[in-house]
PDB file with SEQRES, HELIX, SHEET and CRYST1 records, atoms N, CA, C and O in Angstrom:
SEQRES   1 A   77  MET VAL THR PRO GLU ASP ILE GLN GLN TRP ILE GLN ALA          
SEQRES   2 A   77  GLY LEU ALA ASP ALA GLU VAL ARG VAL GLU GLY ASP GLY          
SEQRES   3 A   77  HIS HIS PHE GLU ALA MET ILE ILE CYS ASP ASP PHE ALA          
SEQRES   4 A   77  GLY LYS ASN SER VAL GLN ARG HIS GLN MET VAL TYR GLN          
SEQRES   5 A   77  VAL LEU GLY ASP LYS MET LYS ALA GLU ILE HIS ALA LEU          
SEQRES   6 A   77  SER MET LYS THR VAL THR ARG GLU GLU GLN GLN ALA              
HELIX    1 AA1 PRO A    4  GLY A   14  1                                  11    
HELIX    2 AA2 ASP A   36  PHE A   38  5                                   3    
HELIX    3 AA3 SER A   43  LEU A   54  1                                  12    
HELIX    4 AA4 LYS A   57  ALA A   60  1                                   4    
HELIX    5 AA5 ARG A   72  GLN A   76  1                                   5    
SHEET    1 AA1 3 GLU A  19  GLY A  24  0                                        
SHEET    2 AA1 3 HIS A  28  ILE A  34 -1                                        
SHEET    3 AA1 3 ALA A  64  VAL A  70  1                                        
CRYST1    1.000    1.000    1.000  90.00  90.00  90.00 P 1           1          
ATOM      1  N   MET A   1       0.833  -1.180   0.000  1.00  0.00           N  
ATOM      2  CA  MET A   1       0.000   0.000   0.000  1.00  0.00           C  
ATOM      3  C   MET A   1       0.887   1.255   0.000  1.00  0.00           C  
ATOM      4  O   MET A   1       1.900   1.313   0.697  1.00  0.00           O  
ATOM      5  N   VAL A   2       0.497   2.229  -0.774  1.00  0.00           N  
ATOM      6  CA  VAL A   2       1.230   3.483  -0.871  1.00  0.00           C  
ATOM      7  C   VAL A   2       1.003   4.309   0.390  1.00  0.00           C  
ATOM      8  O   VAL A   2      -0.117   4.400   0.893  1.00  0.00           O  
ATOM      9  N   THR A   3       2.066   4.903   0.885  1.00  0.00           N  
ATOM     10  CA  THR A   3       1.965   5.759   2.062  1.00  0.00           C  
ATOM     11  C   THR A   3       2.156   7.223   1.655  1.00  0.00           C  
ATOM     12  O   THR A   3       2.693   7.504   0.584  1.00  0.00           O  
ATOM     13  N   PRO A   4       1.719   8.151   2.502  1.00  0.00           N  
ATOM     14  CA  PRO A   4       1.995   9.564   2.213  1.00  0.00           C  
ATOM     15  C   PRO A   4       3.493   9.836   2.053  1.00  0.00           C  
ATOM     16  O   PRO A   4       3.892  10.673   1.244  1.00  0.00           O  
ATOM     17  N   GLU A   5       4.309   9.135   2.816  1.00  0.00           N  
ATOM     18  CA  GLU A   5       5.755   9.310   2.726  1.00  0.00           C  
ATOM     19  C   GLU A   5       6.289   8.883   1.364  1.00  0.00           C  
ATOM     20  O   GLU A   5       7.201   9.512   0.828  1.00  0.00           O  
ATOM     21  N   ASP A   6       5.719   7.807   0.798  1.00  0.00           N  
ATOM     22  CA  ASP A   6       6.118   7.369  -0.550  1.00  0.00           C  
ATOM     23  C   ASP A   6       5.881   8.484  -1.558  1.00  0.00           C  
ATOM     24  O   ASP A   6       6.768   8.832  -2.337  1.00  0.00           O  
ATOM     25  N   ILE A   7       4.676   9.039  -1.532  1.00  0.00           N  
ATOM     26  CA  ILE A   7       4.317  10.086  -2.490  1.00  0.00           C  
ATOM     27  C   ILE A   7       5.215  11.304  -2.296  1.00  0.00           C  
ATOM     28  O   ILE A   7       5.674  11.908  -3.265  1.00  0.00           O  
ATOM     29  N   GLN A   8       5.459  11.655  -1.053  1.00  0.00           N  
ATOM     30  CA  GLN A   8       6.332  12.789  -0.758  1.00  0.00           C  
ATOM     31  C   GLN A   8       7.716  12.562  -1.366  1.00  0.00           C  
ATOM     32  O   GLN A   8       8.265  13.456  -2.009  1.00  0.00           O  
ATOM     33  N   GLN A   9       8.269  11.395  -1.171  1.00  0.00           N  
ATOM     34  CA  GLN A   9       9.603  11.087  -1.697  1.00  0.00           C  
ATOM     35  C   GLN A   9       9.616  11.095  -3.224  1.00  0.00           C  
ATOM     36  O   GLN A   9      10.559  11.604  -3.829  1.00  0.00           O  
ATOM     37  N   TRP A  10       8.587  10.540  -3.849  1.00  0.00           N  
ATOM     38  CA  TRP A  10       8.526  10.503  -5.312  1.00  0.00           C  
ATOM     39  C   TRP A  10       8.482  11.917  -5.885  1.00  0.00           C  
ATOM     40  O   TRP A  10       9.172  12.216  -6.860  1.00  0.00           O  
ATOM     41  N   ILE A  11       7.676  12.783  -5.285  1.00  0.00           N  
ATOM     42  CA  ILE A  11       7.571  14.153  -5.789  1.00  0.00           C  
ATOM     43  C   ILE A  11       8.884  14.897  -5.570  1.00  0.00           C  
ATOM     44  O   ILE A  11       9.357  15.597  -6.465  1.00  0.00           O  
ATOM     45  N   GLN A  12       9.472  14.752  -4.392  1.00  0.00           N  
ATOM     46  CA  GLN A  12      10.735  15.435  -4.116  1.00  0.00           C  
ATOM     47  C   GLN A  12      11.860  14.942  -5.012  1.00  0.00           C  
ATOM     48  O   GLN A  12      12.762  15.713  -5.342  1.00  0.00           O  
ATOM     49  N   ALA A  13      11.829  13.691  -5.407  1.00  0.00           N  
ATOM     50  CA  ALA A  13      12.851  13.159  -6.312  1.00  0.00           C  
ATOM     51  C   ALA A  13      12.740  13.799  -7.692  1.00  0.00           C  
ATOM     52  O   ALA A  13      13.752  13.985  -8.367  1.00  0.00           O  
ATOM     53  N   GLY A  14      11.529  14.135  -8.117  1.00  0.00           N  
ATOM     54  CA  GLY A  14      11.330  14.714  -9.443  1.00  0.00           C  
ATOM     55  C   GLY A  14      11.350  16.226  -9.484  1.00  0.00           C  
ATOM     56  O   GLY A  14      11.654  16.818 -10.521  1.00  0.00           O  
ATOM     57  N   LEU A  15      11.028  16.861  -8.361  1.00  0.00           N  
ATOM     58  CA  LEU A  15      11.055  18.318  -8.249  1.00  0.00           C  
ATOM     59  C   LEU A  15      12.035  18.640  -7.126  1.00  0.00           C  
ATOM     60  O   LEU A  15      11.647  18.810  -5.970  1.00  0.00           O  
ATOM     61  N   ALA A  16      13.300  18.720  -7.489  1.00  0.00           N  
ATOM     62  CA  ALA A  16      14.387  18.719  -6.510  1.00  0.00           C  
ATOM     63  C   ALA A  16      14.288  19.795  -5.433  1.00  0.00           C  
ATOM     64  O   ALA A  16      14.672  19.551  -4.289  1.00  0.00           O  
ATOM     65  N   ASP A  17      13.786  20.971  -5.770  1.00  0.00           N  
ATOM     66  CA  ASP A  17      13.750  22.031  -4.762  1.00  0.00           C  
ATOM     67  C   ASP A  17      12.401  22.128  -4.051  1.00  0.00           C  
ATOM     68  O   ASP A  17      12.153  23.097  -3.333  1.00  0.00           O  
ATOM     69  N   ALA A  18      11.539  21.153  -4.239  1.00  0.00           N  
ATOM     70  CA  ALA A  18      10.184  21.205  -3.693  1.00  0.00           C  
ATOM     71  C   ALA A  18      10.149  20.871  -2.204  1.00  0.00           C  
ATOM     72  O   ALA A  18      10.880  20.014  -1.709  1.00  0.00           O  
ATOM     73  N   GLU A  19       9.269  21.587  -1.521  1.00  0.00           N  
ATOM     74  CA  GLU A  19       8.897  21.235  -0.151  1.00  0.00           C  
ATOM     75  C   GLU A  19       7.532  20.567  -0.266  1.00  0.00           C  
ATOM     76  O   GLU A  19       6.591  21.159  -0.796  1.00  0.00           O  
ATOM     77  N   VAL A  20       7.424  19.347   0.223  1.00  0.00           N  
ATOM     78  CA  VAL A  20       6.216  18.553  -0.001  1.00  0.00           C  
ATOM     79  C   VAL A  20       5.680  18.013   1.322  1.00  0.00           C  
ATOM     80  O   VAL A  20       6.420  17.459   2.135  1.00  0.00           O  
ATOM     81  N   ARG A  21       4.385  18.187   1.514  1.00  0.00           N  
ATOM     82  CA  ARG A  21       3.689  17.582   2.655  1.00  0.00           C  
ATOM     83  C   ARG A  21       2.506  16.800   2.100  1.00  0.00           C  
ATOM     84  O   ARG A  21       1.717  17.327   1.316  1.00  0.00           O  
ATOM     85  N   VAL A  22       2.390  15.552   2.508  1.00  0.00           N  
ATOM     86  CA  VAL A  22       1.314  14.699   2.013  1.00  0.00           C  
ATOM     87  C   VAL A  22       0.618  14.044   3.199  1.00  0.00           C  
ATOM     88  O   VAL A  22       1.266  13.559   4.127  1.00  0.00           O  
ATOM     89  N   GLU A  23      -0.704  14.037   3.151  1.00  0.00           N  
ATOM     90  CA  GLU A  23      -1.519  13.323   4.127  1.00  0.00           C  
ATOM     91  C   GLU A  23      -2.436  12.388   3.364  1.00  0.00           C  
ATOM     92  O   GLU A  23      -2.788  12.650   2.214  1.00  0.00           O  
ATOM     93  N   GLY A  24      -2.823  11.296   4.009  1.00  0.00           N  
ATOM     94  CA  GLY A  24      -3.745  10.391   3.348  1.00  0.00           C  
ATOM     95  C   GLY A  24      -3.924   9.097   4.096  1.00  0.00           C  
ATOM     96  O   GLY A  24      -3.239   8.811   5.078  1.00  0.00           O  
ATOM     97  N   ASP A  25      -4.881   8.312   3.590  1.00  0.00           N  
ATOM     98  CA  ASP A  25      -5.269   7.072   4.255  1.00  0.00           C  
ATOM     99  C   ASP A  25      -4.889   5.816   3.474  1.00  0.00           C  
ATOM    100  O   ASP A  25      -5.363   4.723   3.785  1.00  0.00           O  
ATOM    101  N   GLY A  26      -4.038   5.968   2.467  1.00  0.00           N  
ATOM    102  CA  GLY A  26      -3.654   4.823   1.652  1.00  0.00           C  
ATOM    103  C   GLY A  26      -4.415   4.744   0.339  1.00  0.00           C  
ATOM    104  O   GLY A  26      -4.004   4.036  -0.580  1.00  0.00           O  
ATOM    105  N   HIS A  27      -5.532   5.477   0.251  1.00  0.00           N  
ATOM    106  CA  HIS A  27      -6.322   5.509  -0.987  1.00  0.00           C  
ATOM    107  C   HIS A  27      -6.508   6.935  -1.487  1.00  0.00           C  
ATOM    108  O   HIS A  27      -6.406   7.191  -2.686  1.00  0.00           O  
ATOM    109  N   HIS A  28      -6.778   7.855  -0.585  1.00  0.00           N  
ATOM    110  CA  HIS A  28      -6.994   9.257  -0.915  1.00  0.00           C  
ATOM    111  C   HIS A  28      -5.910  10.089  -0.238  1.00  0.00           C  
ATOM    112  O   HIS A  28      -5.634   9.930   0.951  1.00  0.00           O  
ATOM    113  N   PHE A  29      -5.302  10.981  -1.022  1.00  0.00           N  
ATOM    114  CA  PHE A  29      -4.188  11.764  -0.514  1.00  0.00           C  
ATOM    115  C   PHE A  29      -4.388  13.242  -0.828  1.00  0.00           C  
ATOM    116  O   PHE A  29      -5.020  13.606  -1.819  1.00  0.00           O  
ATOM    117  N   GLU A  30      -3.834  14.079   0.039  1.00  0.00           N  
ATOM    118  CA  GLU A  30      -3.798  15.518  -0.175  1.00  0.00           C  
ATOM    119  C   GLU A  30      -2.341  15.961  -0.058  1.00  0.00           C  
ATOM    120  O   GLU A  30      -1.642  15.596   0.888  1.00  0.00           O  
ATOM    121  N   ALA A  31      -1.898  16.750  -1.029  1.00  0.00           N  
ATOM    122  CA  ALA A  31      -0.511  17.192  -1.036  1.00  0.00           C  
ATOM    123  C   ALA A  31      -0.425  18.709  -1.112  1.00  0.00           C  
ATOM    124  O   ALA A  31      -1.170  19.350  -1.853  1.00  0.00           O  
ATOM    125  N   MET A  32       0.483  19.265  -0.344  1.00  0.00           N  
ATOM    126  CA  MET A  32       0.870  20.674  -0.444  1.00  0.00           C  
ATOM    127  C   MET A  32       2.274  20.664  -1.017  1.00  0.00           C  
ATOM    128  O   MET A  32       3.198  20.121  -0.412  1.00  0.00           O  
ATOM    129  N   ILE A  33       2.429  21.263  -2.182  1.00  0.00           N  
ATOM    130  CA  ILE A  33       3.717  21.244  -2.867  1.00  0.00           C  
ATOM    131  C   ILE A  33       4.158  22.681  -3.103  1.00  0.00           C  
ATOM    132  O   ILE A  33       3.499  23.444  -3.810  1.00  0.00           O  
ATOM    133  N   ILE A  34       5.274  23.030  -2.505  1.00  0.00           N  
ATOM    134  CA  ILE A  34       5.824  24.373  -2.618  1.00  0.00           C  
ATOM    135  C   ILE A  34       7.098  24.261  -3.450  1.00  0.00           C  
ATOM    136  O   ILE A  34       8.059  23.602  -3.053  1.00  0.00           O  
ATOM    137  N   CYS A  35       7.089  24.916  -4.610  1.00  0.00           N  
ATOM    138  CA  CYS A  35       8.212  24.750  -5.536  1.00  0.00           C  
ATOM    139  C   CYS A  35       8.338  25.994  -6.408  1.00  0.00           C  
ATOM    140  O   CYS A  35       7.369  26.415  -7.041  1.00  0.00           O  
ATOM    141  N   ASP A  36       9.510  26.570  -6.438  1.00  0.00           N  
ATOM    142  CA  ASP A  36       9.725  27.767  -7.256  1.00  0.00           C  
ATOM    143  C   ASP A  36       9.684  27.465  -8.753  1.00  0.00           C  
ATOM    144  O   ASP A  36       9.550  28.386  -9.558  1.00  0.00           O  
ATOM    145  N   ASP A  37       9.796  26.204  -9.139  1.00  0.00           N  
ATOM    146  CA  ASP A  37       9.663  25.832 -10.554  1.00  0.00           C  
ATOM    147  C   ASP A  37       8.248  26.083 -11.066  1.00  0.00           C  
ATOM    148  O   ASP A  37       8.022  26.074 -12.276  1.00  0.00           O  
ATOM    149  N   PHE A  38       7.290  26.305 -10.163  1.00  0.00           N  
ATOM    150  CA  PHE A  38       5.908  26.593 -10.554  1.00  0.00           C  
ATOM    151  C   PHE A  38       5.716  28.035 -11.020  1.00  0.00           C  
ATOM    152  O   PHE A  38       4.673  28.363 -11.586  1.00  0.00           O  
ATOM    153  N   ALA A  39       6.699  28.894 -10.794  1.00  0.00           N  
ATOM    154  CA  ALA A  39       6.579  30.312 -11.147  1.00  0.00           C  
ATOM    155  C   ALA A  39       6.245  30.467 -12.629  1.00  0.00           C  
ATOM    156  O   ALA A  39       6.861  29.832 -13.485  1.00  0.00           O  
ATOM    157  N   GLY A  40       5.267  31.316 -12.919  1.00  0.00           N  
ATOM    158  CA  GLY A  40       4.872  31.585 -14.295  1.00  0.00           C  
ATOM    159  C   GLY A  40       3.958  30.543 -14.913  1.00  0.00           C  
ATOM    160  O   GLY A  40       3.599  30.653 -16.085  1.00  0.00           O  
ATOM    161  N   LYS A  41       3.578  29.536 -14.146  1.00  0.00           N  
ATOM    162  CA  LYS A  41       2.711  28.470 -14.662  1.00  0.00           C  
ATOM    163  C   LYS A  41       1.351  28.557 -13.976  1.00  0.00           C  
ATOM    164  O   LYS A  41       1.259  28.930 -12.807  1.00  0.00           O  
ATOM    165  N   ASN A  42       0.294  28.210 -14.715  1.00  0.00           N  
ATOM    166  CA  ASN A  42      -1.032  28.184 -14.105  1.00  0.00           C  
ATOM    167  C   ASN A  42      -1.226  26.865 -13.357  1.00  0.00           C  
ATOM    168  O   ASN A  42      -0.369  25.982 -13.412  1.00  0.00           O  
ATOM    169  N   SER A  43      -2.347  26.737 -12.664  1.00  0.00           N  
ATOM    170  CA  SER A  43      -2.545  25.551 -11.815  1.00  0.00           C  
ATOM    171  C   SER A  43      -2.577  24.252 -12.624  1.00  0.00           C  
ATOM    172  O   SER A  43      -2.094  23.225 -12.146  1.00  0.00           O  
ATOM    173  N   VAL A  44      -3.129  24.276 -13.820  1.00  0.00           N  
ATOM    174  CA  VAL A  44      -3.162  23.065 -14.651  1.00  0.00           C  
ATOM    175  C   VAL A  44      -1.738  22.645 -15.014  1.00  0.00           C  
ATOM    176  O   VAL A  44      -1.394  21.466 -14.928  1.00  0.00           O  
ATOM    177  N   GLN A  45      -0.914  23.608 -15.420  1.00  0.00           N  
ATOM    178  CA  GLN A  45       0.473  23.303 -15.780  1.00  0.00           C  
ATOM    179  C   GLN A  45       1.249  22.776 -14.576  1.00  0.00           C  
ATOM    180  O   GLN A  45       2.075  21.873 -14.714  1.00  0.00           O  
ATOM    181  N   ARG A  46       0.990  23.330 -13.411  1.00  0.00           N  
ATOM    182  CA  ARG A  46       1.658  22.878 -12.193  1.00  0.00           C  
ATOM    183  C   ARG A  46       1.272  21.445 -11.872  1.00  0.00           C  
ATOM    184  O   ARG A  46       2.128  20.626 -11.538  1.00  0.00           O  
ATOM    185  N   HIS A  47      -0.012  21.141 -11.972  1.00  0.00           N  
ATOM    186  CA  HIS A  47      -0.468  19.777 -11.700  1.00  0.00           C  
ATOM    187  C   HIS A  47       0.119  18.809 -12.719  1.00  0.00           C  
ATOM    188  O   HIS A  47       0.486  17.686 -12.375  1.00  0.00           O  
ATOM    189  N   GLN A  48       0.207  19.245 -13.976  1.00  0.00           N  
ATOM    190  CA  GLN A  48       0.805  18.391 -14.999  1.00  0.00           C  
ATOM    191  C   GLN A  48       2.255  18.073 -14.676  1.00  0.00           C  
ATOM    192  O   GLN A  48       2.719  16.960 -14.926  1.00  0.00           O  
ATOM    193  N   MET A  49       2.977  19.047 -14.119  1.00  0.00           N  
ATOM    194  CA  MET A  49       4.367  18.802 -13.720  1.00  0.00           C  
ATOM    195  C   MET A  49       4.436  17.695 -12.672  1.00  0.00           C  
ATOM    196  O   MET A  49       5.295  16.816 -12.745  1.00  0.00           O  
ATOM    197  N   VAL A  50       3.537  17.742 -11.709  1.00  0.00           N  
ATOM    198  CA  VAL A  50       3.520  16.724 -10.650  1.00  0.00           C  
ATOM    199  C   VAL A  50       3.106  15.375 -11.230  1.00  0.00           C  
ATOM    200  O   VAL A  50       3.715  14.353 -10.913  1.00  0.00           O  
ATOM    201  N   TYR A  51       2.075  15.361 -12.076  1.00  0.00           N  
ATOM    202  CA  TYR A  51       1.646  14.107 -12.698  1.00  0.00           C  
ATOM    203  C   TYR A  51       2.769  13.484 -13.518  1.00  0.00           C  
ATOM    204  O   TYR A  51       2.922  12.263 -13.539  1.00  0.00           O  
ATOM    205  N   GLN A  52       3.556  14.323 -14.194  1.00  0.00           N  
ATOM    206  CA  GLN A  52       4.680  13.811 -14.986  1.00  0.00           C  
ATOM    207  C   GLN A  52       5.703  13.143 -14.077  1.00  0.00           C  
ATOM    208  O   GLN A  52       6.242  12.088 -14.411  1.00  0.00           O  
ATOM    209  N   VAL A  53       5.967  13.757 -12.934  1.00  0.00           N  
ATOM    210  CA  VAL A  53       6.913  13.183 -11.972  1.00  0.00           C  
ATOM    211  C   VAL A  53       6.406  11.833 -11.463  1.00  0.00           C  
ATOM    212  O   VAL A  53       7.177  10.882 -11.333  1.00  0.00           O  
ATOM    213  N   LEU A  54       5.120  11.756 -11.179  1.00  0.00           N  
ATOM    214  CA  LEU A  54       4.552  10.518 -10.625  1.00  0.00           C  
ATOM    215  C   LEU A  54       4.338   9.444 -11.695  1.00  0.00           C  
ATOM    216  O   LEU A  54       4.309   8.254 -11.382  1.00  0.00           O  
ATOM    217  N   GLY A  55       4.192   9.855 -12.934  1.00  0.00           N  
ATOM    218  CA  GLY A  55       4.080   8.907 -14.045  1.00  0.00           C  
ATOM    219  C   GLY A  55       2.992   7.867 -13.858  1.00  0.00           C  
ATOM    220  O   GLY A  55       1.865   8.199 -13.491  1.00  0.00           O  
ATOM    221  N   ASP A  56       3.328   6.606 -14.109  1.00  0.00           N  
ATOM    222  CA  ASP A  56       2.356   5.505 -14.055  1.00  0.00           C  
ATOM    223  C   ASP A  56       1.829   5.231 -12.649  1.00  0.00           C  
ATOM    224  O   ASP A  56       0.829   4.532 -12.484  1.00  0.00           O  
ATOM    225  N   LYS A  57       2.495   5.775 -11.643  1.00  0.00           N  
ATOM    226  CA  LYS A  57       2.007   5.580 -10.270  1.00  0.00           C  
ATOM    227  C   LYS A  57       0.609   6.178 -10.104  1.00  0.00           C  
ATOM    228  O   LYS A  57      -0.177   5.703  -9.285  1.00  0.00           O  
ATOM    229  N   MET A  58       0.299   7.223 -10.882  1.00  0.00           N  
ATOM    230  CA  MET A  58      -1.031   7.835 -10.812  1.00  0.00           C  
ATOM    231  C   MET A  58      -2.099   6.893 -11.357  1.00  0.00           C  
ATOM    232  O   MET A  58      -3.266   6.991 -10.978  1.00  0.00           O  
ATOM    233  N   LYS A  59      -1.712   5.997 -12.230  1.00  0.00           N  
ATOM    234  CA  LYS A  59      -2.680   5.074 -12.813  1.00  0.00           C  
ATOM    235  C   LYS A  59      -2.859   3.822 -11.964  1.00  0.00           C  
ATOM    236  O   LYS A  59      -3.955   3.266 -11.886  1.00  0.00           O  
ATOM    237  N   ALA A  60      -1.786   3.388 -11.333  1.00  0.00           N  
ATOM    238  CA  ALA A  60      -1.822   2.092 -10.666  1.00  0.00           C  
ATOM    239  C   ALA A  60      -1.816   2.170  -9.144  1.00  0.00           C  
ATOM    240  O   ALA A  60      -2.580   1.463  -8.487  1.00  0.00           O  
ATOM    241  N   GLU A  61      -0.967   3.016  -8.580  1.00  0.00           N  
ATOM    242  CA  GLU A  61      -0.746   2.965  -7.143  1.00  0.00           C  
ATOM    243  C   GLU A  61      -1.477   4.054  -6.358  1.00  0.00           C  
ATOM    244  O   GLU A  61      -1.847   3.851  -5.201  1.00  0.00           O  
ATOM    245  N   ILE A  62      -1.682   5.204  -6.989  1.00  0.00           N  
ATOM    246  CA  ILE A  62      -2.330   6.319  -6.300  1.00  0.00           C  
ATOM    247  C   ILE A  62      -3.739   6.452  -6.855  1.00  0.00           C  
ATOM    248  O   ILE A  62      -3.920   6.709  -8.045  1.00  0.00           O  
ATOM    249  N   HIS A  63      -4.727   6.279  -6.004  1.00  0.00           N  
ATOM    250  CA  HIS A  63      -6.114   6.285  -6.471  1.00  0.00           C  
ATOM    251  C   HIS A  63      -6.691   7.688  -6.554  1.00  0.00           C  
ATOM    252  O   HIS A  63      -7.451   7.987  -7.476  1.00  0.00           O  
ATOM    253  N   ALA A  64      -6.345   8.555  -5.610  1.00  0.00           N  
ATOM    254  CA  ALA A  64      -6.855   9.927  -5.626  1.00  0.00           C  
ATOM    255  C   ALA A  64      -5.834  10.836  -4.957  1.00  0.00           C  
ATOM    256  O   ALA A  64      -5.367  10.561  -3.852  1.00  0.00           O  
ATOM    257  N   LEU A  65      -5.496  11.919  -5.641  1.00  0.00           N  
ATOM    258  CA  LEU A  65      -4.528  12.867  -5.109  1.00  0.00           C  
ATOM    259  C   LEU A  65      -5.026  14.278  -5.395  1.00  0.00           C  
ATOM    260  O   LEU A  65      -5.145  14.678  -6.553  1.00  0.00           O  
ATOM    261  N   SER A  66      -5.311  15.018  -4.352  1.00  0.00           N  
ATOM    262  CA  SER A  66      -5.616  16.441  -4.532  1.00  0.00           C  
ATOM    263  C   SER A  66      -4.367  17.217  -4.158  1.00  0.00           C  
ATOM    264  O   SER A  66      -3.627  16.830  -3.254  1.00  0.00           O  
ATOM    265  N   MET A  67      -4.141  18.321  -4.866  1.00  0.00           N  
ATOM    266  CA  MET A  67      -2.898  19.060  -4.689  1.00  0.00           C  
ATOM    267  C   MET A  67      -3.155  20.543  -4.548  1.00  0.00           C  
ATOM    268  O   MET A  67      -4.060  21.103  -5.168  1.00  0.00           O  
ATOM    269  N   LYS A  68      -2.351  21.157  -3.730  1.00  0.00           N  
ATOM    270  CA  LYS A  68      -2.226  22.606  -3.713  1.00  0.00           C  
ATOM    271  C   LYS A  68      -0.785  22.871  -4.117  1.00  0.00           C  
ATOM    272  O   LYS A  68       0.148  22.424  -3.451  1.00  0.00           O  
ATOM    273  N   THR A  69      -0.608  23.602  -5.212  1.00  0.00           N  
ATOM    274  CA  THR A  69       0.721  23.842  -5.759  1.00  0.00           C  
ATOM    275  C   THR A  69       0.991  25.338  -5.747  1.00  0.00           C  
ATOM    276  O   THR A  69       0.270  26.108  -6.383  1.00  0.00           O  
ATOM    277  N   VAL A  70       2.028  25.751  -5.025  1.00  0.00           N  
ATOM    278  CA  VAL A  70       2.365  27.166  -4.909  1.00  0.00           C  
ATOM    279  C   VAL A  70       3.878  27.351  -4.959  1.00  0.00           C  
ATOM    280  O   VAL A  70       4.645  26.418  -4.720  1.00  0.00           O  
ATOM    281  N   THR A  71       4.288  28.584  -5.275  1.00  0.00           N  
ATOM    282  CA  THR A  71       5.692  28.945  -5.151  1.00  0.00           C  
ATOM    283  C   THR A  71       5.930  29.385  -3.712  1.00  0.00           C  
ATOM    284  O   THR A  71       4.982  29.590  -2.954  1.00  0.00           O  
ATOM    285  N   ARG A  72       7.174  29.527  -3.344  1.00  0.00           N  
ATOM    286  CA  ARG A  72       7.487  30.004  -1.986  1.00  0.00           C  
ATOM    287  C   ARG A  72       6.925  31.408  -1.757  1.00  0.00           C  
ATOM    288  O   ARG A  72       6.423  31.716  -0.676  1.00  0.00           O  
ATOM    289  N   GLU A  73       7.013  32.246  -2.773  1.00  0.00           N  
ATOM    290  CA  GLU A  73       6.489  33.611  -2.666  1.00  0.00           C  
ATOM    291  C   GLU A  73       4.971  33.594  -2.448  1.00  0.00           C  
ATOM    292  O   GLU A  73       4.456  34.335  -1.611  1.00  0.00           O  
ATOM    293  N   GLU A  74       4.258  32.751  -3.201  1.00  0.00           N  
ATOM    294  CA  GLU A  74       2.808  32.655  -3.040  1.00  0.00           C  
ATOM    295  C   GLU A  74       2.420  32.120  -1.670  1.00  0.00           C  
ATOM    296  O   GLU A  74       1.412  32.535  -1.098  1.00  0.00           O  
ATOM    297  N   GLN A  75       3.216  31.206  -1.148  1.00  0.00           N  
ATOM    298  CA  GLN A  75       2.912  30.615   0.152  1.00  0.00           C  
ATOM    299  C   GLN A  75       3.042  31.645   1.259  1.00  0.00           C  
ATOM    300  O   GLN A  75       2.302  31.600   2.241  1.00  0.00           O  
ATOM    301  N   GLN A  76       3.974  32.566   1.107  1.00  0.00           N  
ATOM    302  CA  GLN A  76       4.208  33.568   2.138  1.00  0.00           C  
ATOM    303  C   GLN A  76       3.200  34.705   2.086  1.00  0.00           C  
ATOM    304  O   GLN A  76       3.049  35.447   3.057  1.00  0.00           O  
ATOM    305  N   ALA A  77       2.511  34.846   0.962  1.00  0.00           N  
ATOM    306  CA  ALA A  77       1.545  35.947   0.800  1.00  0.00           C  
ATOM    307  C   ALA A  77       0.281  35.726   1.596  1.00  0.00           C  
ATOM    308  O   ALA A  77      -0.623  36.561   1.563  1.00  0.00           O  
TER     309      ALA A  77                                                      
END                                                                             
């Protein structure tokens, strides 16, 4: 079973400067992802970046993932 820690590690491996917090029950997860690579991108583009990092895990291992994606500047505002 996938844990929140697994998802956190996978995202951090693909978005090297990201600060990631994930909560969940093994089926449904919520992630807060703070990454300056999101600058200049809209929310759809940001989510696509995360989906690309997670790849096939989104199809097989992660059943539901909601995300809040912000830059460090946006998080501080």
